[in-house]
C-alpha positions in Angstrom: -25.3 25.2 1.7 -24.0 28.7 1.5 -20.3 29.3 2.1 -19.7 32.6 4.1 -16.2 32.9 5.1 -15.6 34.0 8.8 -12.4 35.3 10.3 -10.9 33.3 13.1 -8.8 34.4 15.8 -5.3 32.7 16.2 -4.9 30.0 18.7 -2.2 27.2 18.5 -4.2 24.1 19.3 -2.2 21.2 21.1 -3.2 17.8 19.4 -5.8 17.2 16.8 -9.1 17.5 18.7 -11.0 20.8 19.1 -14.3 21.1 21.0 -16.6 24.0 20.5 -20.1 24.3 22.0 -22.8 25.1 19.5 -23.5 28.9 19.8 -24.6 31.9 18.0 -22.9 35.3 17.2 -23.1 36.2 20.8 -20.9 33.4 22.2 -18.4 32.6 19.6 -20.0 30.2 17.1 -19.2 30.3 13.3 -22.3 31.2 11.3 -22.0 29.3 7.9 -25.1 30.4 6.5 -24.8 34.2 7.5 -26.5 36.3 10.1 -23.9 36.2 12.7 -20.5 37.8 13.5 -19.1 35.1 16.0 -16.1 33.0 15.5 -14.0 30.3 17.4 -10.2 29.7 17.3 -8.7 26.8 15.5 -5.3 26.1 13.8 -5.0 26.0 10.1 -5.6 22.6 8.6 -8.5 20.4 7.2 -11.2 19.5 9.5 -14.4 17.1 9.7 -16.7 19.4 11.7 -20.0 18.7 13.4 -22.9 21.1 12.3 -26.4 22.1 13.7 -29.3 20.4 12.2 -29.9 23.3 9.8 -26.3 23.2 8.6 -25.6 26.7 9.6 -23.3 26.5 12.6 -20.0 24.6 13.1 -20.3 23.0 16.5 -17.2 20.8 16.7 -14.1 20.5 14.7 -11.5 17.6 14.5 -8.4 17.9 12.6 -7.5 15.5 9.8 -3.9 14.8 9.0 -1.9 14.0 5.8 -2.1 10.2 5.4 -0.2 7.5 3.6 -1.8 4.7 1.5 -0.4 1.1 0.5 2.2 1.3 -2.3 4.5 -1.0 -3.8 5.6 -3.8 -1.5 2.9 -2.7 1.0 5.0 0.2 1.9 3.4 3.3 3.3 3.4 5.9 0.4 2.3 9.6 0.3 -0.7 10.4 -1.6 -1.8 14.0 -2.6 -4.6 15.6 -0.8 -5.4 12.5 1.2 -6.3 13.1 4.9 -7.4 10.8 7.9 -7.7 10.6 11.4 -9.1 8.3 14.1 -11.8 10.3 15.9 -14.5 9.8 18.4 -17.8 11.0 16.9 -21.1 11.7 18.3 -24.2 11.1 16.3 -25.3 14.0 14.1 -24.5 15.8 10.9 -20.9 16.6 9.6 -19.1 18.5 6.8 -15.5 19.0 5.7 -13.9 22.5 6.4 -10.4 23.9 5.3 -9.0 26.7 7.4 -6.3 28.7 6.0 -4.8 31.9 7.7 -7.6 31.6 10.4 -10.3 31.7 7.7 -12.7 29.1 6.4 -11.7 28.8 2.8 -13.8 25.9 1.8 -16.8 23.8 2.9 -17.3 20.4 1.6 -20.1 17.9 1.9 -22.2 15.7 -0.3 -24.4 12.8 -0.7 -23.8 9.6 1.4 -24.8 6.1 1.5 -24.3 3.2 3.8 -22.1 0.4 2.2 -22.6 -3.0 3.6 -19.7 -4.8 2.2 -17.0 -4.7 -0.5 -14.9 -7.8 -1.4 -13.3 -8.9 2.0 -14.6 -5.9 3.7 -17.6 -7.2 5.7 -18.3 -4.2 8.1 -20.8 -1.4 7.0 -19.4 2.0 6.5 -20.7 5.6 5.3 -19.5 6.6 1.9 -19.6 10.1 0.8 -19.4 11.5 -2.7 -17.8 14.8 -1.6 -18.4 18.0 -3.5 -17.8 21.9 -2.7 -20.7 23.4 -0.6 -22.4 20.0 -0.4 -25.0 19.0 2.0 -23.9 17.6 5.6 -23.7 13.9 5.8 -25.0 12.0 8.9 -23.3 9.8 11.4 -25.9 7.6 13.1 -24.1 6.1 16.0 -21.8 7.5 18.5 -18.3 5.8 18.7 -14.6 5.6 17.4 -14.4 6.1 13.8 -11.7 6.2 11.0 -12.4 9.3 8.8 -10.8 9.2 5.4 -11.0 12.0 2.9 -9.6 11.7 -0.7 -9.6 14.9 -2.8 -8.3 13.1 -6.0 -11.3 10.8 -5.9 -13.9 13.4 -4.4 -14.8 11.0 -1.8 -14.8 10.1 1.9 -15.0 7.0 4.2 -16.6 7.3 7.6 -15.8 3.9 9.1 -17.1 2.9 12.5 -14.5 0.7 14.2 -16.2 -2.2 15.6 -13.1 -4.3 16.7 -9.6 -4.1 17.1 -7.3 -7.2 16.7 -3.8 -8.4 17.1 -2.6 -10.4 14.1 0.7 -12.0 12.9 3.0 -15.1 12.9 3.8 -14.3 16.6 0.1 -14.5 17.8 -1.0 -18.0 18.7 -4.6 -19.3 18.9 -3.3 -22.5 20.8 0.1 -23.8 21.8 0.8 -25.0 18.4 -1.4 -22.9 16.0 -0.5 -19.4 14.9 -2.9 -17.1 13.6 -0.5 -16.0 11.1 -1.3 -12.8 9.1 -4.7 -14.1 7.8 -6.8 -14.2 11.1 -7.1 -11.7 13.8 -7.2 -12.6 17.4 -9.9 -9.9 18.5 -9.5 -7.6 21.5 -12.4 -6.6 23.7 -13.6 -3.0 23.8 -12.8 -1.7 27.2 -14.0 2.1 26.8 -14.6 4.4 24.2 -14.8 8.3 24.7 -13.7 11.6 23.5 -11.0 11.5 26.2 -9.6 8.2 24.8 -10.4 4.7 24.0 -9.2 1.1 25.0 -9.2 -2.4 23.8 -7.6 -5.2 25.6 -7.1 -9.1 25.8 -5.7 -11.2 28.4 -3.7 -14.6 28.4 -2.6 -14.2 24.7 0.3 -16.6 23.5 2.8 -14.2 21.6 6.1 -15.7 20.4 9.3 -14.5 19.0 7.9 -13.3 15.7 6.1 -10.5 14.1 2.6 -8.9 14.5 0.6 -5.7 14.3 -2.7 -4.4 14.9 -5.7 -4.0 12.5 -9.3 -3.0 12.9 -12.4 -4.7 11.3 -10.4 -7.6 10.2 -9.0 -5.8 7.1 -5.7 -4.4 5.9 -7.0 -1.6 3.8 -10.0 0.1 2.6 -10.7 2.0 -0.8 -9.4 2.0 -4.2 -6.2 3.6 -3.2 -5.8 1.2 -0.2 -6.0 3.6 2.8 -4.5 1.6 5.8 -6.6 0.2 8.4 -3.8 -1.3 10.4 -1.1 0.2 12.8 2.5 -1.0 13.4 6.0 0.3 13.7 6.4 0.7 17.5 4.4 0.0 20.6 4.9 3.4 22.0 3.7 5.1 18.9 1.7 3.0 16.4 1.7 4.3 12.9 -0.9 3.6 10.2 0.7 1.2 7.9 3.8 0.9 10.0 6.3 -2.0 9.8 5.6 -5.3 11.5 6.5 -5.3 15.3 8.8 -8.0 16.3 8.3 -9.7 19.7 11.5 -10.6 21.0 10.5 -12.8 24.2 7.9 -15.7 23.9 5.3 -15.9 26.6 1.9 -15.4 27.6 0.8 -11.7 27.5 -2.0 -9.3 28.6 -2.3 -6.8 25.6 -3.6 -3.3 25.8 -4.3 -1.1 22.8 -5.0 2.6 23.5 -6.2 5.5 21.4 -5.7 9.0 23.1 -8.0 12.2 22.6 -5.7 13.1 19.5 -6.3 9.8 17.8 -2.7 8.5 18.3 -2.4 4.8 19.2 0.0 2.9 21.5 0.1 -0.4 22.9 1.4 -2.3 26.1 2.3 -6.1 26.1 2.6 -7.2 29.8 4.1 -10.7 30.2 2.2 -12.9 32.8 3.7 -16.3 32.2 5.7 -18.7 29.9 4.2 -20.2 26.7 4.0 -23.9 26.5 6.5 -25.3 24.2 5.0 -26.9 20.9 6.3 -30.3 20.3 5.5 -30.2 16.6 8.3 -29.3 14.4 7.6 -28.8 10.7 11.2 -29.4 9.7 10.5 -33.1 10.5 8.0 -33.4 7.6 10.0 -32.1 4.5 7.4 -33.1 2.0 8.3 -33.9 -1.5 6.9 -35.3 -4.9 8.6 -38.2 -6.6 7.5 -40.6 -9.6 7.8 -41.5 -13.2 5.4 -38.6 -14.0 7.6 -36.0 -12.5 9.7 -33.9 -15.0 13.1 -32.3 -14.8 16.6 -33.1 -16.2 17.5 -36.7 -16.6 19.1 -36.7 -13.2 16.1 -35.4 -11.4 13.1 -37.2 -13.2 11.5 -40.4 -12.1 12.0 -42.2 -9.0 15.5 -41.3 -8.3 14.8 -37.9 -6.6 12.3 -36.0 -4.7 11.1 -32.5 -5.6 10.5 -30.6 -2.2 7.3 -28.6 -1.5 7.8 -25.3 0.4 6.6 -25.1 4.0 4.9 -21.6 4.2 3.9 -21.9 7.8 0.5 -21.7 9.1 -2.4 -20.7 6.9 -5.5 -19.8 8.9 -4.0 -21.8 11.8 -3.1 -24.9 9.6 0.4 -26.0 8.9 0.8 -25.7 5.1 3.2 -27.0 2.4 2.8 -25.8 -1.3 4.3 -26.6 -4.6 3.8 -26.4 -8.3 5.0 -29.3 -10.5 4.9 -30.4 -14.1 3.5 -33.9 -14.5 3.4 -36.0 -17.6 0.1 -37.8 -18.2 -0.9 -40.5 -20.9 -0.4 -43.8 -19.2 -0.6 -45.4 -15.8 3.3 -45.6 -15.9 3.4 -41.9 -15.2 2.9 -42.0 -11.5 3.6 -39.9 -8.5 3.7 -39.9 -4.9 4.4 -37.9 -2.0 6.8 -38.7 0.8 9.0 -37.1 3.4 12.9 -36.9 3.9 13.4 -38.7 0.7 12.4 -42.2 2.2 9.4 -44.3 2.2 8.9 -44.2 5.9 6.0 -41.8 5.6 4.2 -41.3 2.5 0.6 -40.1 1.6 -1.8 -42.5 0.1 -4.9 -41.1 -1.5 -8.5 -42.5 -1.3 -8.6 -42.8 -5.0 -6.0 -43.1 -7.7 -7.6 -40.6 -10.1 -6.6 -37.2 -10.5 -10.2 -36.0 -10.7 -10.7 -37.3 -7.1 -7.8 -35.8 -5.5 -9.1 -34.0 -2.3 -9.5 -35.5 1.2 -7.9 -37.0 4.3 -4.9 -39.1 3.4 -3.6 -42.2 5.1 0.0 -42.8 6.0 1.5 -45.9 4.5 4.9 -47.3 4.9 4.5 -49.8 2.1 7.4 -49.0 -0.4 5.6 -49.5 -3.5 1.9 -50.4 -2.8 -1.4 -49.1 -4.0 -2.1 -45.5 -4.2 0.1 -43.9 -6.8 -1.4 -41.0 -8.5 -1.6 -40.2 -12.2 -3.6 -37.8 -14.6 -6.5 -39.9 -15.2 -7.7 -37.8 -18.2 -4.5 -38.6 -20.0 -3.2 -35.0 -20.2 0.1 -33.6 -19.2 0.3 -30.5 -17.3 1.2 -28.5 -14.0 -0.4 -29.2 -10.7 -0.7 -27.1 -7.8 -0.2 -29.1 -4.5 -1.2 -28.1 -0.9 -0.4 -30.4 2.0 -1.8 -29.6 5.3 -2.1 -30.9 8.9 -4.4 -29.1 11.4 -3.4 -31.4 14.4 0.3 -31.3 14.2 0.9 -34.3 12.2 -1.8 -36.6 13.8 -3.6 -36.5 10.2 -2.9 -35.1 6.9 -4.8 -33.4 4.1 -3.9 -32.9 0.5 -5.5 -30.9 -2.2 -4.0 -30.7 -5.7 -5.5 -29.3 -8.9 -4.6 -27.9 -12.2 -2.2 -25.0 -11.8 -2.3 -21.8 -14.0 0.5 -19.2 -13.7 -0.9 -15.6 -13.9 0.7 -12.1 -14.0 -0.6 -9.6 -11.4 0.3 -6.2 -10.1 0.4 -2.5 -10.7 3.3 -2.8 -13.2 1.8 -5.6 -15.2 -0.9 -5.4 -18.0 -3.5 -5.9 -15.1 -2.6 -2.5 -13.5 -3.5 -3.5 -10.0 -3.0 -5.9 -7.2 -6.6 -7.3 -6.9 -6.5 -10.9 -6.5 -8.8 -12.5 -9.1 -7.6 -10.2 -11.9 -4.5 -12.1 -12.9 -3.7 -12.7 -16.5 -3.2 -16.2 -17.4 0.0 -17.4 -19.0 -0.1 -20.0 -21.7 1.8 -23.3 -21.0 4.3 -24.2 -23.8 4.8 -27.6 -25.3 8.0 -28.3 -23.3 6.1 -29.1 -20.1 8.6 -26.8 -18.4 7.6 -23.2 -19.1 4.7 -20.8 -19.6 4.5 -17.6 -21.4 2.5 -14.2 -21.6 3.5 -13.6 -25.1 2.5 -9.8 -25.2 1.6 -7.3 -22.7 2.2 -3.6 -21.6 4.3 -3.2 -18.6 5.5 -0.2 -16.6 8.3 0.2 -14.1 6.2 -0.5 -11.1 6.2 -3.9 -9.3 4.3 -7.0 -10.4 4.4 -10.7 -9.6 3.6 -14.2 -11.0 1.0 -16.1 -8.9 -1.0 -19.2 -9.3 -4.7 -19.9 -9.5 -5.5 -16.1 -8.7 -4.3 -16.3 -5.2 -1.2 -14.9 -3.5 -0.7 -18.1 -1.4 2.0 -19.1 -4.0 3.7 -16.2 -5.6 7.1 -15.5 -7.1 9.1 -12.6 -7.8 12.7 -11.5 -8.4 15.0 -11.1 -11.4 14.0 -11.7 -15.1 17.4 -12.6 -16.4 16.4 -16.3 -17.1 19.2 -17.6 -14.6 18.4 -16.4 -11.1 15.9 -18.5 -9.1 12.7 -16.8 -8.4 12.0 -15.8 -4.8 8.7 -17.4 -3.1 6.5 -15.0 -1.4 9.2 -12.6 -0.8 9.7 -10.1 -3.7 8.3 -8.4 -7.0 9.5 -8.0 -10.4 10.3 -4.7 -11.8 11.5 -3.6 -15.3 13.9 -1.0 -16.1 11.7 0.6 -18.9 8.0 0.6 -19.5 7.0 -1.2 -22.7 5.5 -4.3 -24.4 7.2 -7.5 -23.2 6.8 -11.2 -23.3 7.4 -12.8 -20.1 8.1 -16.5 -19.5 8.3 -18.5 -16.4 10.1 -21.9 -16.7 11.8 -24.8 -14.5 14.6 -27.1 -15.5 14.4 -29.3 -12.0 10.7 -30.2 -12.1 9.2 -27.2 -10.3 11.8 -27.2 -7.4 13.0 -23.8 -8.7 11.7 -21.3 -11.3 13.4 -18.7 -13.4 11.8 -15.7 -15.5 12.6 -13.9 -18.6 11.0 -10.6 -19.9 11.9 -9.8 -23.4 10.8 -6.6 -25.2 8.6 -6.9 -28.2 9.6 -4.9 -31.1 7.3 -1.8 -31.9 5.2 -1.9 -35.0 6.4 0.0 -37.7 
């Protein structure tokens, strides 16, 4: 495509959307390919622009704005030459155009392809390899799109928004089951047009907790994690904005609106009171106890429970998690799970072998009956425990498996936050610690998590004495370098501490 720069008359444009009819030199169109003297007025900025089938005339122009991406701690972080906008696009061909001092100073397009899915992203979108004076790319379906342009990576995402959902600990699928931050409650599409679009839901239980909105059931898209969620304030929803806190529990009608300028807002209209849930997770403080458990002399054995952590509802299921060192070798190294440091309620497995440890568990009030668990293979090690109930304590399920601590995060030797890429730490002989003996760290954030999943993750100080925080913070080092990192417990897995020791440089 030839790039013939044309002068544009000055016009301050209110909002981000500009409509211009397809036209020739006689009625104000911009000729990209030469042969015309017309122009139309737009403000300076960077646009996605609709073009004629022959790629010679700009017919419509939609302003893109500077956009943030997900940074450390999920914070909205500026990125150079990263633009985005929510736009109602008609089917047709498009390019990118930059306007400066009322002149088109660059035209960009490129080869495009439809991507069906990547990782957790299950919706199809158009991916464009952007280059100067590249050919136009096609949008095949009319509708609301998230348009993302990134100059650093020379790429663009043209993402059709198929659904908006409300998500968070405040959002309940039923009286006692929160969707949490893992599952959307989808809103119905009411209308989509260039003048504005609306999505809504009725009879939604929203309790006094946090929530936000996201589209296509995902938080971000792209290697640099461009936001696909909005939050901060109901009156003006911001991409990647903070969680919104609902102050009053109730049943609500929810409306999410996008105006002609791609700005979102939402309204919550209370229509009734939310039924009170009778289930209280605090009544089930699950702990592990037994001769196979580890810790100091005072905490080992059958004298003290080591509590699991209640993490709330994961995918609508109440969940308790823990990672504990267990001694194997003989049947004497047994362990059980019970609540409230008593034998009134304990979990009995279908099998006593460590290798058959998943399934529904039967409550049993017998103080020392059959059903103790031990490491059937005779090995000592750390176990990862998950106790769940999907029916508010009517029945219980337990899953436990070998646990592996891993280092993950931008500041770690991995260099990113992609689950599945964690570097395994090696357990030491003391059955109380694990170490990553050598690795290059930066001053950016990182975590320690278990079995390549953020369900159980730890962060905080690396001073060797301060208890680590569960699912709440990251580690960061004062200086980049090569470090050995160790995580350890003195109380059998109730709390953990970490140390980071700089390795001496080779001479």
